[in-house]
C-alpha positions, -999 to 999 in steps of 0.1 A, spaced: -107 25 136 -115 -3 111 -87 -27 101 -76 -11 68 -60 -13 45 -48 23 51 -31 44 25 -7 72 33 10 100 14 35 127 23 42 161 8 51 196 21 23 214 39 26 242 13 16 218 -14 -8 196 6 -40 211 -6 -29 209 -42 -19 173 -37 -52 165 -20 -72 183 -47 -53 166 -75 -61 131 -61 -98 138 -54 -111 136 -90 -90 104 -95 -107 88 -65 -143 99 -65 -170 86 -89 -181 116 -110 -215 130 -101 -217 112 -68 -220 131 -35 -189 142 -16 -192 149 21 -168 175 34 -161 181 71 -136 206 84 -139 209 121 -167 232 132 -163 254 101 -176 231 73 -201 202 73 -216 200 38 -224 176 11 -217 185 -26 -219 168 -59 -189 183 -77 -152 180 -70 -146 217 -77 -170 227 -49 -153 204 -25 -119 217 -34 -130 253 -31 -142 247 4 -110 229 14 -88 256 0 -108 283 19 -105 266 53 -74 243 53 -47 256 76 -71 267 103 -84 231 104 -80 197 88 -101 183 59 -121 151 58 -141 139 29 -163 108 24 -174 95 -10 -179 66 -33 -149 52 -53 -148 27 -82 -121 2 -90 -112 -9 -126 -134 -40 -123 -164 -18 -115 -165 -27 -78 -176 4 -59 -171 12 -22 -171 42 1 -141 56 18 -126 84 39 -100 107 25 -83 131 49 -57 159 49 -40 171 80 -21 203 89 14 200 103 1 213 136 -24 184 138 3 159 127 25 170 156 -3 165 180 -15 132 166 4 118 135 -20 103 111 -10 111 76 -5 139 66 -27 126 37 -46 95 45 -72 73 29 -91 43 41 -120 22 27 -151 22 49 -148 -16 51 -118 -39 49 -136 -63 26 -139 -36 0 -102 -41 -8 -96 -75 8 -124 -97 -5 -133 -124 20 -152 -145 -5 -150 -151 -42 -173 -166 -69 -152 -190 -89 -158 -215 -117 -139 -245 -104 -148 -268 -133 -142 -305 -127 -109 -301 -109 -104 -303 -72 -106 -274 -47 -72 -258 -42 -66 -235 -13 -33 -225 -28 -48 -217 -62 -76 -197 -47 -52 -177 -26 -32 -169 -57 -63 -155 -74 -70 -134 -44 -34 -120 -45 -38 -109 -81 -71 -91 -73 -58 -74 -42 -25 -64 -57 -43 -47 -86 -66 -28 -61 -37 -17 -39 -14 -4 -66 -43 13 -84 -54 32 -52 -19 40 -41 -11 56 -74 -43 75 -75 -35 89 -41 2 96 -46 6 101 -84 -27 113 -99 -7 137 -122 29 144 -132 35 170 -105 54 146 -81 42 167 -52 39 135 -31 74 122 -26 65 90 -8 36 70 5 25 35 14 -2 11 24 -6 -12 54 -33 -31 72 -24 -12 104 -41 20 113 -9 40 114 20 46 90 44 19 99 81 15 92 81 13 54 96 -22 52 69 -34 76 41 -22 52 26 -41 23 33 -14 -3 54 18 -7 56 45 -33 84 68 -43 82 96 -68 118 91 -76 130 54 -78 165 66 -69 152 74 -34 143 38 -27 168 36 2 145 60 20 123 30 29 152 14 47 164 46 64 130 57 75 123 22 89 155 21 109 150 56 124 114 49 131 121 16 149 153 26 167 144 61 177 106 54 182 97 81 157 64 83 139 70 78 102 45 105 91 66 131 111 100 121 95 89 110 60 100 143 46 135 143 59 163 143 34 184 111 29 213 131 42 195 139 75 183 103 79 219 91 72 232 114 100 206 101 125 216 65 117 253 73 118 249 88 153 234 55 167 257 32 186 278 8 166 261 -26 163 227 -12 170 199 -34 155 161 -33 150 137 -60 140 111 -50 114 78 -68 113 77 -100 94 42 -116 96 55 -151 89 69 -151 125 106 -149 116 128 -124 133 153 -109 108 173 -81 124 184 -50 105 217 -35 117 229 1 117 259 -10 96 237 -26 70 216 5 65 247 27 62 262 4 36 229 5 17 227 42 18 262 43 3 250 25 -28 234 41 -59 196 38 -57 197 19 -90 218 -9 -74 193 -13 -46 164 -13 -70 180 -40 -92 186 -61 -62 150 -57 -51 137 -67 -85 160 -97 -86 148 -108 -51 112 -104 -62 118 -126 -92 131 -155 -72 105 -183 -77 86 -197 -48 82 -234 -53 48 -237 -35 35 -207 -54 47 -219 -87 32 -254 -81 -3 -238 -77 -1 -216 -107 -15 -240 -133 -47 -246 -113 -50 -209 -105 -48 -201 -142 -73 -228 -151 -98 -215 -125 -93 -179 -137 -100 -188 -173 -131 -208 -164 -144 -180 -143 -139 -154 -171 -158 -177 -194 -186 -182 -170 -190 -145 -164 -190 -139 -201 -219 -163 -204 -238 -144 -177 -237 -173 -152 -256 -162 -120 -237 -156 -88 -254 -178 -62 -243 -195 -30 -259 -227 -41 -250 -250 -70 -241 -239 -105 -211 -231 -125 -199 -204 -101 -190 -217 -67 -189 -195 -36 -155 -197 -20 -149 -183 14 -114 -174 24 -102 -192 55 -72 -193 77 -55 -218 53 -57 -192 25 -43 -165 49 -14 -187 60 -4 -195 24 -4 -158 15 16 -149 46 43 -174 37 43 -173 -1 27 -142 -16 51 -127 -42 65 -92 -42 59 -68 -71 85 -42 -80 69 -18 -104 90 8 -121 68 37 -133 71 57 -166 73 88 -144 106 76 -129 89 65 -97 86 30 -82 60 9 -63 69 -21 -41 39 -42 -32 27 -75 -18 -5 -88 -2 -15 -70 30 -12 -103 49 25 -100 43 52 -72 47 80 -60 24 107 -69 49 114 -104 35 120 -88 1 143 -62 15 161 -88 36 168 -110 6 180 -81 -15 204 -69 12 217 -104 16 223 -108 -21 242 -75 -21 264 -88 7 253 -60 31 239 -80 60 258 -81 92 
């Protein structure tokens, strides 16, 4: 499979087709073809969402559903992607979802090159990386919410995004979604159970917080896991820390996460003025209709390098977004994970041990 980013969503099997059907019109470009494949029963291409949904409703349960179609982002960028829905039977055999979406190419969401108006100022890897972060974060949050919250039904209780091909421990992902912000501790509990008990997240994502608490409480005293932190640090998470966090109101955890996300990063802040300057110059150049070329001219071709990646891994900010629906999204760049945000929040609350 191609290297993501991959988007995941969980809901009860009884509502899975409804959740899948609700997100489809939020994802597909109207009037463009939709390829529908359902095992040996269906292999058709249609031009209307209603046709695709009708086929899926008629066959889902006996088999899984896979669709392929064109999507459009807010900046008019278009790309093709796979959107899949799996039965519980399939999930038990090979956990992949149960609702799963992936762009056909990683560069569709993670641009590897940019056309920027640099003006007379110097090149700045840090400023260019910051501009990339803003673009990618907007894409990620947009697609995650189209997948998990296309309407007000709240059928999908949780979801996430990662550059890995499988649903990782939530704190090791680059973005997570919860229909109810008060359930934010689920990220921590699912992560601990997944890492300690070697459980696939897509198989336990629907467990109640009470059931997850019981699993963690049953573990040996002092047990620890080490979530993924792409910066190379090893920050352990103990059983006792998770149990303390589960004993707090969700609002307290959320406030701590928001405060941790607001802590300024000196290197990031230092690059902000140049990033803003380049952004404004680029907007002006595009408004004038400047051509996009790899040669000379107002817009310069900027290829992202390892230096950009390293800066994002170490310094990309975290975004805690409270939704009008009562839900919440935690997000950062896919080159980073959410674990440093959680670690800082838990430390600030005095829960680490």
